[in-house]
ChimeraX commands (.cxc) that place a marker at each C-alpha (Angstrom):
marker #1 position 44.70,54.31,73.32 radius 0.5
marker #1 position 41.35,54.52,75.16 radius 0.5
marker #1 position 39.23,57.70,75.11 radius 0.5
marker #1 position 35.58,58.40,75.61 radius 0.5
marker #1 position 32.79,60.28,73.81 radius 0.5
marker #1 position 29.49,61.44,75.10 radius 0.5
marker #1 position 26.72,60.25,72.82 radius 0.5
marker #1 position 23.24,61.77,72.81 radius 0.5
marker #1 position 20.42,59.28,73.40 radius 0.5
marker #1 position 16.99,59.73,71.89 radius 0.5
marker #1 position 14.92,61.96,74.05 radius 0.5
marker #1 position 11.50,60.99,75.31 radius 0.5
marker #1 position 9.12,63.96,74.88 radius 0.5
marker #1 position 6.49,62.35,77.11 radius 0.5
marker #1 position 5.53,64.86,79.80 radius 0.5
marker #1 position 7.01,67.76,77.81 radius 0.5
marker #1 position 6.38,71.27,79.03 radius 0.5
marker #1 position 3.29,73.10,77.80 radius 0.5
marker #1 position 3.85,76.24,75.76 radius 0.5
marker #1 position 1.76,78.40,78.17 radius 0.5
marker #1 position 3.70,77.39,81.23 radius 0.5
marker #1 position 5.45,80.56,82.72 radius 0.5
marker #1 position 8.19,78.54,84.36 radius 0.5
marker #1 position 11.69,78.24,82.77 radius 0.5
marker #1 position 13.07,74.74,82.53 radius 0.5
marker #1 position 16.64,73.69,81.80 radius 0.5
marker #1 position 16.57,70.97,79.10 radius 0.5
marker #1 position 19.55,68.72,78.56 radius 0.5
marker #1 position 19.69,65.75,76.25 radius 0.5
marker #1 position 20.42,62.40,77.99 radius 0.5
marker #1 position 23.94,61.27,77.39 radius 0.5
marker #1 position 25.79,57.97,77.52 radius 0.5
marker #1 position 29.55,57.66,77.92 radius 0.5
marker #1 position 31.01,55.40,75.19 radius 0.5
marker #1 position 34.61,54.17,75.58 radius 0.5
marker #1 position 36.44,54.48,72.24 radius 0.5
marker #1 position 39.55,52.55,71.04 radius 0.5
marker #1 position 41.91,54.78,68.97 radius 0.5
marker #1 position 45.02,53.99,67.00 radius 0.5
marker #1 position 47.37,56.29,65.14 radius 0.5
marker #1 position 49.90,55.22,62.55 radius 0.5
marker #1 position 52.46,57.76,61.42 radius 0.5
marker #1 position 54.09,57.25,58.03 radius 0.5
marker #1 position 57.06,59.29,56.92 radius 0.5
marker #1 position 56.75,61.18,53.51 radius 0.5
marker #1 position 59.31,63.02,51.44 radius 0.5
marker #1 position 58.22,66.25,53.13 radius 0.5
marker #1 position 56.53,65.66,56.48 radius 0.5
marker #1 position 54.33,62.68,57.24 radius 0.5
marker #1 position 51.00,60.99,56.98 radius 0.5
marker #1 position 48.81,60.02,60.01 radius 0.5
marker #1 position 46.28,57.25,59.62 radius 0.5
marker #1 position 43.74,57.31,62.35 radius 0.5
marker #1 position 41.35,54.49,63.52 radius 0.5
marker #1 position 38.60,55.13,66.03 radius 0.5
marker #1 position 35.75,52.84,67.01 radius 0.5
marker #1 position 33.60,52.03,70.10 radius 0.5
marker #1 position 35.45,49.57,72.25 radius 0.5
marker #1 position 32.72,46.95,71.91 radius 0.5
marker #1 position 33.16,46.62,68.09 radius 0.5
marker #1 position 36.78,47.91,67.60 radius 0.5
marker #1 position 38.24,44.48,66.97 radius 0.5
marker #1 position 35.58,43.54,64.47 radius 0.5
marker #1 position 36.67,46.41,62.14 radius 0.5
marker #1 position 40.37,46.54,62.90 radius 0.5
marker #1 position 41.10,44.06,60.08 radius 0.5
marker #1 position 39.65,46.58,57.61 radius 0.5
marker #1 position 41.89,49.36,59.00 radius 0.5
marker #1 position 44.89,47.08,58.79 radius 0.5
marker #1 position 44.12,46.35,55.15 radius 0.5
marker #1 position 43.87,50.10,54.45 radius 0.5
marker #1 position 47.27,50.65,56.16 radius 0.5
marker #1 position 48.87,47.89,54.16 radius 0.5
marker #1 position 47.54,49.28,50.81 radius 0.5
marker #1 position 48.40,52.91,51.65 radius 0.5
marker #1 position 50.65,54.31,48.90 radius 0.5
marker #1 position 50.67,58.10,48.84 radius 0.5
marker #1 position 51.11,59.84,45.55 radius 0.5
marker #1 position 54.06,61.96,46.47 radius 0.5
marker #1 position 56.06,63.60,43.54 radius 0.5
marker link #1:1,2 radius 0.2
marker link #1:2,3 radius 0.2
marker link #1:3,4 radius 0.2
marker link #1:4,5 radius 0.2
marker link #1:5,6 radius 0.2
marker link #1:6,7 radius 0.2
marker link #1:7,8 radius 0.2
marker link #1:8,9 radius 0.2
marker link #1:9,10 radius 0.2
marker link #1:10,11 radius 0.2
marker link #1:11,12 radius 0.2
marker link #1:12,13 radius 0.2
marker link #1:13,14 radius 0.2
marker link #1:14,15 radius 0.2
marker link #1:15,16 radius 0.2
marker link #1:16,17 radius 0.2
marker link #1:17,18 radius 0.2
marker link #1:18,19 radius 0.2
marker link #1:19,20 radius 0.2
marker link #1:20,21 radius 0.2
marker link #1:21,22 radius 0.2
marker link #1:22,23 radius 0.2
marker link #1:23,24 radius 0.2
marker link #1:24,25 radius 0.2
marker link #1:25,26 radius 0.2
marker link #1:26,27 radius 0.2
marker link #1:27,28 radius 0.2
marker link #1:28,29 radius 0.2
marker link #1:29,30 radius 0.2
marker link #1:30,31 radius 0.2
marker link #1:31,32 radius 0.2
marker link #1:32,33 radius 0.2
marker link #1:33,34 radius 0.2
marker link #1:34,35 radius 0.2
marker link #1:35,36 radius 0.2
marker link #1:36,37 radius 0.2
marker link #1:37,38 radius 0.2
marker link #1:38,39 radius 0.2
marker link #1:39,40 radius 0.2
marker link #1:40,41 radius 0.2
marker link #1:41,42 radius 0.2
marker link #1:42,43 radius 0.2
marker link #1:43,44 radius 0.2
marker link #1:44,45 radius 0.2
marker link #1:45,46 radius 0.2
marker link #1:46,47 radius 0.2
marker link #1:47,48 radius 0.2
marker link #1:48,49 radius 0.2
marker link #1:49,50 radius 0.2
marker link #1:50,51 radius 0.2
marker link #1:51,52 radius 0.2
marker link #1:52,53 radius 0.2
marker link #1:53,54 radius 0.2
marker link #1:54,55 radius 0.2
marker link #1:55,56 radius 0.2
marker link #1:56,57 radius 0.2
marker link #1:57,58 radius 0.2
marker link #1:58,59 radius 0.2
marker link #1:59,60 radius 0.2
marker link #1:60,61 radius 0.2
marker link #1:61,62 radius 0.2
marker link #1:62,63 radius 0.2
marker link #1:63,64 radius 0.2
marker link #1:64,65 radius 0.2
marker link #1:65,66 radius 0.2
marker link #1:66,67 radius 0.2
marker link #1:67,68 radius 0.2
marker link #1:68,69 radius 0.2
marker link #1:69,70 radius 0.2
marker link #1:70,71 radius 0.2
marker link #1:71,72 radius 0.2
marker link #1:72,73 radius 0.2
marker link #1:73,74 radius 0.2
marker link #1:74,75 radius 0.2
marker link #1:75,76 radius 0.2
marker link #1:76,77 radius 0.2
marker link #1:77,78 radius 0.2
marker link #1:78,79 radius 0.2
marker link #1:79,80 radius 0.2
view
């Protein structure tokens, strides 16, 4: 599934407002929209279920999916 997240960028304080300025300014951090790749795996348990969640930026999601797949393969809940 594809979602997005707004990520704050570093703010450049050059030209910042002086402390003795009587005007009121609205300040907002610069944002960038990052497309996220998400995957949910639901595993049944004796009472209920477990949900394993993978979420990474789309640009690097495939690079780390192998790690998530290994975690899923090794997942053995300690259920009495």
